[in-house]
TILOBA-991379 format. One line per field, with one value per residue (C-alpha): residue number from 1; residue in one letter; x, y, z. Coordinates in steps of 0.001 Angstrom, whole numbers. Example, Ala and Ser with C-alpha at 12.3 -4.5 7.8 and 13.67 -1.06 7.14 Angstrom:
roza: [1_2]
figu: [A_S]
east: [12300_13670]
north: [-4500_-1060]
up: [7800_7140]
//
This chain:
roza: [1_2_3_4_5_6_7_8_9_10_11_12_13_14_15_16_17_18_19_20_21_22_23_24_25_26_27_28_29_30_31_32_33_34_35_36_37_38_39_40_41_42_43_44_45_46_47_48_49_50_51_52_53_54_55_56_57_58_59_60_61_62_63_64_65_66_67_68_69_70_71_72_73_74_75_76_77_78_79_80_81_82_83_84_85_86_87_88_89_90_91_92_93_94_95_96_97_98_99_100_101_102_103_104_105_106_107_108_109_110_111_112_113_114_115_116_117_118_119_120_121_122_123_124_125_126_127_128_129_130_131_132_133_134_135_136_137_138_139_140_141_142_143_144_145_146_147_148_149_150_151_152_153_154_155_156_157_158_159_160_161_162_163_164_165_166_167_168_169_170_171_172_173_174_175_176_177_178_179_180_181_182_183_184_185_186_187_188_189_190_191_192_193_194_195_196_197_198_199_200_201_202_203_204_205_206_207_208_209_210_211_212_213_214_215_216_217_218_219_220_221_222_223_224_225_226_227_228_229_230_231_232_233_234_235_236_237_238_239_240_241_242_243_244_245_246_247_248_249_250_251_252_253_254_255_256_257_258_259_260_261_262_263_264_265_266_267_268_269_270_271_272_273_274_275_276_277_278_279_280_281_282_283_284_285_286_287_288_289_290_291_292_293_294_295_296_297_298_299_300_301_302_303_304_305_306_307_308_309_310_311_312_313_314_315_316_317_318_319_320_321_322_323_324_325_326_327_328_329_330_331_332_333_334_335_336_337_338_339_340_341_342_343_344_345_346_347_348_349_350_351_352_353_354_355_356_357_358_359_360_361_362_363_364_365_366_367_368_369_370_371_372_373_374_375_376_377_378_379_380_381_382_383_384_385_386_387_388_389_390_391_392_393_394_395_396_397_398_399_400_401_402_403_404_405_406]
figu: [X_X_X_X_X_X_X_X_X_X_X_X_X_X_X_X_X_X_X_X_X_X_X_X_X_X_X_X_X_X_X_X_X_X_X_X_X_X_X_X_X_X_X_X_X_X_X_X_X_X_X_X_X_X_X_X_X_X_X_X_X_X_X_X_X_X_X_X_X_X_X_X_X_X_X_X_X_X_X_X_X_X_X_X_X_X_X_X_X_X_X_X_X_X_X_X_X_X_X_X_X_X_X_X_X_X_X_X_X_X_X_X_X_X_X_X_X_X_X_X_X_X_X_X_X_X_X_X_X_X_X_X_X_X_X_X_X_X_X_X_X_X_X_X_X_X_X_X_X_X_X_X_X_X_X_X_X_X_X_X_X_X_X_X_X_X_X_X_X_X_X_X_X_X_X_X_X_X_X_X_X_X_X_X_X_X_X_X_X_X_X_X_X_X_X_X_X_X_X_X_X_X_X_X_X_X_X_X_X_X_X_X_X_X_X_X_X_X_X_X_X_X_X_X_X_X_X_X_X_X_X_X_X_X_X_X_X_X_X_X_X_X_X_X_X_X_X_X_X_X_X_X_X_X_X_X_X_X_X_X_X_X_X_X_X_X_X_X_X_X_X_X_X_X_X_X_X_X_X_X_X_X_X_X_X_X_X_X_X_X_X_X_X_X_X_X_X_X_X_X_X_X_X_X_X_X_X_X_X_X_X_X_X_X_X_X_X_X_X_X_X_X_X_X_X_X_X_X_X_X_X_X_X_X_X_X_X_X_X_X_X_X_X_X_X_X_X_X_X_X_X_X_X_X_X_X_X_X_X_X_X_X_X_X_X_X_X_X_X_X_X_X_X_X_X_X_X_X_X_X_X_X_X_X_X_X_X_X_X_X_X_X_X_X_X_X_X_X_X_X_X_X_X_X_X_X]
east: [-147993_-147438_-148078_-144974_-145489_-143421_-145006_-148171_-150974_-148729_-148050_-146112_-148510_-146555_-145299_-141903_-140869_-138138_-138214_-137764_-134308_-134948_-136627_-136914_-133244_-131972_-130724_-132261_-130211_-131591_-135269_-137332_-140292_-143424_-144095_-147524_-148441_-151612_-152515_-155202_-156973_-160472_-159916_-158112_-155613_-153684_-150564_-149711_-150419_-148411_-147562_-150133_-149815_-149273_-152805_-153596_-150399_-151328_-154922_-153891_-151580_-154321_-156866_-154482_-154921_-158372_-161293_-160266_-163790_-162917_-160231_-161435_-158584_-156109_-152997_-151321_-147839_-146730_-148692_-145982_-147498_-145336_-147208_-150585_-151040_-153702_-155398_-158623_-159251_-158367_-160571_-163428_-163023_-162426_-164686_-162690_-164128_-161117_-158340_-155673_-153122_-151235_-152583_-150292_-151137_-154783_-153875_-151687_-154365_-156904_-154540_-153629_-157012_-159595_-161809_-163426_-165770_-163138_-163478_-160348_-159052_-156295_-153966_-151870_-148238_-148115_-151780_-152621_-155263_-156356_-157011_-158062_-155040_-152587_-152096_-150848_-148839_-148124_-144917_-144970_-141887_-142718_-140285_-138754_-138971_-142369_-144490_-147028_-144610_-145216_-144222_-146616_-145540_-147128_-146488_-147068_-144861_-142359_-142458_-141780_-143366_-140975_-142395_-139530_-136873_-134452_-135320_-133451_-134348_-133830_-136019_-135524_-137515_-136233_-138096_-135750_-132334_-130753_-131695_-129793_-126156_-125052_-122698_-125463_-127929_-125712_-124649_-128284_-129173_-126272_-127306_-130895_-129868_-127399_-129951_-133116_-132353_-129049_-130931_-132910_-129963_-130695_-134239_-132939_-130680_-133639_-135803_-133250_-132955_-136756_-137066_-134377_-136203_-139467_-137620_-139504_-138142_-137694_-137586_-138138_-138092_-140425_-139796_-141810_-138944_-136601_-136246_-137545_-134849_-135770_-132371_-130327_-132421_-129640_-127346_-129386_-130092_-126352_-125662_-128288_-126781_-123433_-124751_-126953_-123974_-121986_-119167_-116441_-114317_-111110_-111149_-111145_-113178_-111933_-115146_-114625_-115675_-113327_-113575_-110160_-108495_-106724_-108920_-108540_-104739_-105103_-107409_-104886_-102063_-104175_-104923_-101169_-100708_-103335_-101588_-98264_-99917_-101205_-104837_-107030_-109053_-111511_-111512_-115077_-115517_-119096_-119105_-119261_-120576_-124247_-124812_-126782_-123918_-121475_-123650_-123294_-119539_-120074_-122116_-119085_-116155_-114247_-112996_-114597_-112355_-114294_-112840_-114432_-113282_-115038_-117690_-119556_-118478_-119872_-119433_-119970_-123632_-122824_-120967_-123642_-126335_-124375_-123847_-127548_-128336_-125721_-126731_-130297_-129109_-126737_-123991_-122035_-118791_-116542_-113193_-113411_-111257_-111751_-109722_-110179_-108749_-109979_-109483_-110081_-112212_-112118_-115207_-115780_-113457_-115104_-118562_-117580_-116081_-119295_-121382_-119199_-119319_-123119_-122895_-120609_-117646_-114316_-112320_-108617_-107369_-108342_-108720_-106422_-106902_-104770_-105155_-105578_-103190_-101218_-97441_-95140_-95088_-98883_-99139_-96732_-99146_-101934_-99863_-99419_-103192_-103502_-100910_-102891_-106155_-104383_-102658_-105985_-107474_-104485_-104860_-108549_-107698_-105337_-108010_-106398_-108273_-108259_-108017_-110422_-108742_-111856]
north: [62119_59203_55726_53592_50300_47220_45034_45248_46143_45885_49229_50671_52788_53236_56290_57961_59035_61637_62645_59674_59353_56702_53328_51999_52534_52040_55298_55972_58904_58481_58130_55203_54097_52109_50126_48940_47392_47375_44622_45377_42194_40706_40759_44013_43406_45667_44182_45773_49343_52101_53625_55814_59351_58259_57039_60023_59473_55811_56526_59346_57000_54361_56902_57856_54278_53086_53882_52357_50952_48549_46813_43266_41724_43086_41041_41582_40140_41619_43098_45404_48869_50527_48340_48039_51237_52587_49231_49956_53197_51670_48603_50868_52921_50059_47384_44528_41108_39414_40329_37744_36770_33837_31870_33785_36977_36461_36142_39240_41283_40312_41302_44602_45797_43609_43379_39935_40959_41673_39260_37248_34699_32714_31131_28020_27838_27166_28049_29658_32277_33315_36994_36396_36559_36560_33973_34643_32082_32460_31476_31370_33063_32728_34648_36497_38647_38407_35269_36513_37232_35800_36408_36775_35756_36504_33449_35074_38138_36293_39074_38227_40625_39942_41854_43055_40835_42176_45798_48837_52103_54572_57509_58235_59472_56470_53204_50621_49202_50273_53916_54553_54724_51103_51825_53586_50838_48004_49933_50461_46857_45664_47938_46713_43055_43758_45584_43639_40178_39051_37318_35341_34227_30478_31104_33190_30282_27870_30303_30783_27001_26716_29223_27321_24024_25536_26564_29842_31914_35400_38262_40975_41330_43963_44494_46601_49114_50720_50080_47241_44859_44645_44508_42470_40554_37967_40570_40868_37112_36436_38953_37326_33909_35234_37165_34351_32028_34725_34681_36996_39267_38725_42243_43301_45994_47840_49195_51385_54262_56359_58841_60546_58955_56130_53442_55274_55069_51328_51003_52656_50427_47290_48499_48889_45272_44126_46010_44408_41090_42433_42441_45317_46974_49746_51925_52724_55149_54837_58541_59353_56146_55195_51624_50700_51878_49880_46772_47224_46624_43864_41858_41123_41522_38449_39828_42160_43812_45784_48547_50434_51985_51099_53485_52846_49182_48763_50052_53446_53742_53839_50502_48943_50047_48854_45416_45090_45992_43619_40739_41055_40623_37747_38004_34754_33243_36018_36167_38368_40203_43048_45840_48994_51396_51713_53707_51444_48411_47483_45358_46535_44014_41085_42372_42706_39214_37841_39529_38114_34613_34855_35509_32476_34556_32748_34736_34508_36778_36906_40684_43596_46186_49269_51481_55167_56229_53641_53786_52583_48990_48908_50028_47257_44795_46325_45778_42155_41816_43064_40485_37708_38589_39138_35750_34062_35554_34406_30900_30808_31915_28904_26553_26050_25624_28666_27998_29792_31061_31832]
up: [78426_76082_77539_78037_76176_77101_74430_72374_74812_77893_79574_82524_84591_87844_89704_90087_93590_93195_96853_99167_100706_103319_102901_106459_107158_103597_102052_98647_97365_93843_94854_93628_91530_92299_89172_88083_84738_82646_80172_77583_76485_76626_80359_81190_83998_86368_87983_91350_92416_94126_97482_99229_97914_94304_93445_91240_89230_88743_87741_85422_83537_83342_82049_79270_78024_79118_81398_84788_85119_82298_84398_85128_87079_89602_90390_93773_93465_96788_99703_101082_101383_98741_96220_97885_99894_97528_96991_98943_97043_93670_94224_95293_92104_89665_91165_89588_88887_90521_92950_92146_94780_96290_99247_101601_99714_100621_104295_104129_102353_105006_107812_106157_104900_106683_103588_103470_100652_97993_95035_95835_93358_95070_92521_92987_91824_88097_87565_84235_83592_80097_79488_75876_73604_76509_79242_82767_84708_88430_90237_94026_95531_99222_101508_98597_100399_102139_102656_100089_97226_93759_90141_87221_83715_80322_78175_74796_75459_77694_80284_83939_86443_89278_92235_94480_92872_90229_91050_92246_93966_91151_90134_86468_83502_81544_81943_80408_81269_77976_78544_81790_82857_83293_86206_88141_87279_88518_91628_92617_91747_93924_96777_96493_96734_99568_101710_100961_99657_101207_104028_101469_99321_99796_98509_95595_94665_94687_92731_89975_89659_89678_86831_84896_85472_84253_81073_80931_78083_79527_77066_79642_83460_84890_88626_91064_91522_89014_85305_83125_81882_78182_76482_78894_81455_81569_83149_86345_86407_86218_88998_91257_90534_91801_94804_96105_96608_98480_95990_97350_95179_97214_98682_102346_104069_107142_108662_111705_113911_116047_118958_119081_116025_117881_116285_112979_113292_113860_110835_108529_109759_109257_105729_105155_106237_103739_100984_101938_101060_97767_98955_97816_100550_101281_104421_105477_108365_109639_110451_106737_105130_105471_106622_103493_101262_103394_102931_99191_99646_102209_99684_97524_99941_101141_104481_107030_109644_112244_114379_117272_120579_123824_125125_128414_128405_124888_121349_119780_118708_114993_115137_117363_114917_111924_113485_114264_110645_109195_111504_110227_106641_107539_104937_104933_103741_105114_106899_110022_112580_115096_116672_118731_121288_124862_128056_131067_130121_126429_125726_122152_120470_122244_121282_117619_117633_119127_116442_113660_115141_115163_111419_110999_109874_110073_112668_111839_114640_118338_118131_118879_121666_122374_125445_124629_121816_119799_119814_117083_118404_118557_114949_113963_115602_113494_110364_111434_111830_108245_107186_108919_107197_103885_104092_104878_101721_99662_101130_100206_96697_96460_97794_101213_104485_106785_110510_112837_116028_118126]
//
């Protein structure tokens, strides 16, 4: 096994997880990686570790380069267990001189591992630490996406170790951005942002400005998941700059679930109304689309139209679960509308409207309900709903104000 070198004396020593398919509710069909990095200098430094179960893979890669006992410093950029799960065993084996972390990182480490006697070195934002020929600089990135998060930067090599930012869940034998399929790479990077970082978009916006203000030249971005951006780090920076301001792509999503196809009939007619207005759309049935894949589309869509029949005075479980998931991520700057069939009560539309109002969507239709099976006139009303949403998107494109109806 040949070591993977990012720059002279800077190595990737992480682990590849080909098996995981669920990351606390986020589907990871292509697996993931837990990236760790080793810097050989007068003070040998390990940046981050791996998830429990992958310690041997980490240590094997380190031993191919150096005796682990020679590691002096360990940097903990992020305390989440997929990067720190093996920390107690690794610290016991290495016996480092320093465990470097942020102020909040120290608190998190104490609450996770309860080890007051570890040789903590708490860094302040902007602090520099010489390793010999190389110098580390630390950037606090609190709440991106945990309170403890920070970046570590090597000044001489211009490499930014970005913790959970700029990554993607992707298991691959290739380690660099220029070695993998670009469509797959950007899809997984989009999905990662949509499902992990959307909630923190205002902080991402501040961070990107902060990095610009610091005028850090960045030759390479090395995240804790996925590939290292060595050829085109500007590509992921540009994408984050767009995602963090909730810039819509002008498209509409019709996201729905259906019991006996009545709500599905309504969904298809609404889609026809969108197309009449020249608005591109995507039909996403929650029965066959995982919520984390749907969020990937939500990130860049301009309009969200939700459809669900009423069940037991509420919504079908898949729609209820999806709304709970989406509300947690708080996508913003969207046009919204709701529809659904019902038998004898019909609460689902009101519940979906309430959820969208809580996310500050602009509701352009009061909602459309149809009892049991839609007839021709009902489907014409669905087409009109599609026209209403489509027209709102066209108005936004022309810079016009859109009136909220609820």
